[in-house]
N, C-alpha and C positions, 0 to 999 in steps of 0.2 A: 197177689201171689208172691211178689218179690219180698214183701215184709214177712211172709210166712217162712220163706227160705232163710232170710236174715235171722229170724228168731230161732230157727232150728240150728243154724250155724253158731249163733251165740250160745245156745244151750249146750251144743256139742263141745265148744271150746271151754266153757265153764266146767263141764263134766270132766274133760280131759285134764284141765288144770287141777281139779280136785283129786283125780286119780293119780296124777304124777307128783303131787305134793308129798313130801316125806311125812311119815306118821309121827316122827319125833323131830323136834327142832334141835339141831346140833350146833347152833351158833354159839351156845354157851355150855355145851356138854362138859360135865365134870369128869375128870379122869384121875385115877390113883394108881401108882405103880410102886412096888417095893421089891427089894432083893437083899439077900444076906451079904453083908460086908464084914468079914471077920466075925466078931461075937455079937454084932448088932444087926438089926434089920433097918436099912436106910430106904427112904422112899420119897416120893414127890407127889404133890397134888396140884393139878393144873387144869385149866379150861382149854377146850379145843381152840387151836390158834396159838397156844403157848402162854397165855396169861397165867401167872402164878396165883394159886389160892392162898392168900396170906392169912396168917393167924387163925387157922381153922382147926377145930378139934378133930382128932382122929381116934376113933374107938378101936380097940383090938379085942377080937372075940375068939374063943375056942370053938372047935367043931360042934360042941353041944350047946353053944350060944352063951355060955357064961363069959363074963368079962375077964380078960387077961391083963387089962390096964388101958391106959390112954396116953396120948401125947398131943402136941400141937405143931402146926407147920410154922416155919419161920417166914421172913420177908420174901424169900424166893420160892416158897411152897414146899421146902424140904422138911423132912422129919426123920427122927431115929427112934428106935424102940429096942430095948434089951430084953430078949426072950428069957423067961424064967423057967419054962418047961418046954419039952420037945413034943410039939403037936402042931397041926396046921394053925396058922395065924391068919385070921380074916381082918383086914383093915377096912373100916367103914367110915366114910366121910360124907357129911351133908353140908352143903354151902349154897347160898343164893338160890334156894329152892330146888337144887339138884342133889342127887345122891350117887355115890359110886362105891364099889367094893373091890378088893383084890385079895387073893389068897396066896400066902407063901406056904408051900408044902413043908411038912415036918422033915422030909428027906433032905431039904436044902439047908436046914439048920445045922450048925456045928455040933458034933457029939460032945466036945469039950473045947473050951477056949484054948487056942494054941499059945505056946510060950513065944513072946515076941521080944523079950528083953535080951535074949541071947544073940550075940553076933552070928551072922551067917558065915560058915567056913568050918574049920576044924572043930570038932566037938558037937556038931549038929547031927542028931540021929536021923536015920532015913525017915522015920515017922514024923519028926518035926519038920524036915524039909518038905515032905509030902503035904503036910498041913499048910505050910507057908505057900506052896505052889497052888494048892486048892483055893486058898484065900485070894490070891492074886487073880486066878482065873475067874473065880466067882465074881469079883469086883468088875472085871472087864466084861464078862457076860451080862452082868446086871446093867451096865451102861448101854450095851447093845440092845438089850430087851427094852429099856426105856426109850431109846431112839426109835425102835420098831413100833412100839406102842403109840408114840407121837405121830409117826408117819401114817399109821392105819387110821387114826382118828381125825385126820384132816380131810376136809372136803376138797376134792381135786377138780381141776378144770374139766377133765373128761367126764366127771359125774354131772357137772352142770350142763355141758354140751349134750350129753346123753339124755338128760331130762328134757331139754329143749327139743331135741330130735323126737323124743317120745310124744311130746305134746303136738308137735307139727304133724307127725304121722297120724295121730288120732284126729286132728283137724282135717287132714286130707281125706281120711275115711269118711268123716262126717260130711264133707263137701261132696264126695262121690255119691253117698247115699242121698243127699239132698238133690243132686243133679238127676239121679235115677228117678227119684220121686217126682220131680218136675216133668221129666219125659213121660213117665207113666200117666201123669195127669193130662197131658196133651193128646195122647193117642186114645181113640174111641174104644 
């Protein structure tokens, strides 16, 4: 009788572990992020945990799937791409058996490259000043979006503890059912 309960408990624990296991392994998940910085799109390709994806090809696609060009990451996983047309740009990266994509909407692309050779001060039109401010804000917002993307892709301690709690809860339910089954077998 005891071996039957042990076998049931083992089966319940194994089932709980399988149910609680993530469907995707995120230990080496590939991430790509890009944002408009001036007249270029700058981005970064990295693995969860912060490791840079070095010397990786980055394909750039239009919404209809045609190629807009390509670039490569540097030693820190960074890349730049100069858009030639105003449309959504999808950055597609494949490395180490993983793939990731990121879309930079056409609305974020500059309408025209702003003049930067002119000193700020007297002689700067309101439109030029607005373009320079938009550029600076876009650069800072891009940095914040990169940081948020990295934060969201990390496995946190609370996720691990929650998973362990889930497994223990299922094990408790299995033990309760096994105990009820044992009691039911004793009573006539």
